[in-house]
C-alpha positions in Angstrom: -0.4 -0.1 0.0 1.6 3.5 -0.8 1.2 6.1 1.6 -1.8 8.2 -0.3 -3.4 5.1 -0.3 -2.8 5.2 3.3 -3.7 8.5 4.1 -6.9 8.1 2.0 -8.2 4.5 4.3 -7.3 6.4 7.5 -9.7 9.4 7.2 -12.7 7.1 5.4 -12.2 4.8 8.9 -11.5 7.1 11.7 -14.7 7.1 12.3 -15.8 4.0 12.8 -13.0 3.3 14.5 -13.5 5.7 17.5 -16.9 4.8 17.6 -16.1 1.1 18.2 -13.4 2.3 20.4 -16.0 4.9 21.9 -18.0 1.6 22.5 -15.1 0.3 25.0 -13.8 4.0 26.2 -14.2 7.7 27.5 -13.7 10.1 24.5 -10.1 11.0 25.3 -9.3 7.6 25.7 -10.9 6.6 22.7 -9.5 9.2 20.2 -6.5 7.7 21.6 -6.6 4.6 21.3 -7.4 5.2 17.4 -4.7 7.3 17.2 -2.4 4.4 18.5 -4.2 2.1 15.6 -3.2 4.9 12.7 0.0 5.1 13.9 0.6 0.7 14.0 -1.2 1.1 10.7 1.5 3.8 10.0 4.5 1.6 10.7 2.9 -1.0 8.5 2.2 0.6 6.0 4.8 -1.3 3.3 3.2 -5.3 4.2 -0.5 -3.9 4.7 -2.6 -4.9 1.8 -6.2 -2.6 0.5 -8.6 -3.5 2.7 -7.5 -3.1 6.4 -11.3 -2.4 7.5 -11.2 -5.8 9.7 -7.0 -5.7 10.4 -8.1 -1.9 11.8 -11.5 -3.1 13.5 -9.1 -6.0 15.3 -6.1 -3.4 16.7 -8.9 -0.6 17.4 -11.1 -3.5 19.9 -7.2 -5.2 20.7 -5.7 -1.7 22.3 -9.6 -0.8 24.0 -9.1 -4.0 26.1 -5.2 -3.8 26.4 -6.6 0.1 28.1 -9.2 -1.2 29.8 -6.4 -4.1 31.6 -3.5 -0.4 32.0 -6.7 1.1 33.6 -8.1 -1.6 36.3 -5.7 -3.7 37.1 -7.2 -5.2 39.1 -10.2 -6.3 37.6 -10.8 -9.0 35.2 -11.9 -7.7 31.9 -15.8 -8.8 32.2 -15.7 -6.8 35.6 -14.0 -3.5 33.9 -16.2 -3.5 31.0 -19.5 -4.4 33.2 -20.5 -7.5 31.2 -20.7 -10.2 33.5 -20.1 -11.4 37.1 -16.8 -13.2 38.9 -17.8 -16.5 37.9 -15.5 -19.7 37.6 -16.3 -19.9 33.6 -15.1 -15.4 33.6 -11.5 -15.9 35.2 -11.0 -19.7 32.8 -11.8 -16.8 29.5 -10.0 -14.3 31.7 -6.9 -17.1 31.6 -6.9 -17.6 28.0 -7.8 -14.7 26.7 -4.9 -13.1 29.0 -2.4 -16.8 26.9 -3.6 -15.1 23.7 -1.9 -12.1 24.4 1.7 -14.2 24.7 1.0 -16.0 21.4 2.9 -14.8 18.6 1.8 -11.9 16.9 0.2 -13.6 14.1 -1.1 -16.5 16.4 -3.1 -13.9 18.2 -4.3 -12.0 15.5 -5.2 -14.9 13.7 -7.1 -16.6 16.6 -8.9 -13.7 17.1 -9.7 -12.8 13.9 -11.9 -16.8 14.1 -12.8 -16.8 17.3 -13.9 -13.4 18.5 -15.1 -12.0 14.9 -16.0 -15.3 13.7 -14.5 -15.2 10.2 -13.8 -17.3 7.7 -10.5 -18.7 7.0 -11.3 -17.6 3.5 -11.8 -13.4 4.7 -8.8 -14.3 6.9 -7.0 -14.6 4.5 -7.1 -12.4 2.1 -6.8 -9.6 4.6 -4.0 -11.6 5.4 -2.3 -11.7 2.4 -2.3 -15.9 3.1 -3.3 -18.7 1.7 -6.7 -20.3 3.2 -3.9 -23.5 3.6 -1.5 -20.9 5.4 -4.4 -19.6 7.5 -5.0 -22.9 8.7 -2.3 -24.3 9.7 -1.2 -20.8 11.3 -5.1 -21.1 13.7 -3.9 -25.0 14.7 -0.3 -24.2 16.2 -2.1 -21.2 18.0 -4.9 -23.5 19.6 -2.4 -26.1 20.6 -0.5 -24.4 21.7 -3.0 -22.2 24.2 -4.1 -26.0 25.0 -0.5 -26.6 26.1 -0.2 -23.0 27.6 -4.1 -24.5 30.3 -3.1 -27.4 31.0 0.5 -26.3 31.9 -0.6 -24.0 34.3 -4.1 -24.9 35.4 -4.6 -28.4 35.8 
């Protein structure tokens, strides 16, 4: 992607990214988060391919979650968002989300796109510029790594 294409896409996406960030954060933090995401995308401009909507959306949500965790380190993600109580299932979800954060970046991204965003393999392959087989293999490796880490830590 050229720098001009990026600038055009950033202007187009910014309002939607702000709207997403405001679902998680207050206005000032949402602005900061979107700016951080656009900066991260700018740093990757040479490797980006059109369209970048999906990637930008995932990055905004991930940055928002990270910001929430930093703002409320003593609370879990779900309680910080006010979504649920502190049940055992929520604790397991928190553990898995924390372990996902430790995976290599590509595995994190593909796992989140598939299981959190609900995207199809074909869509993820188009978004990342990879083949569906490569996506399936990376997803399989990420799942295996999570399963191993969960067994080591919590069983």
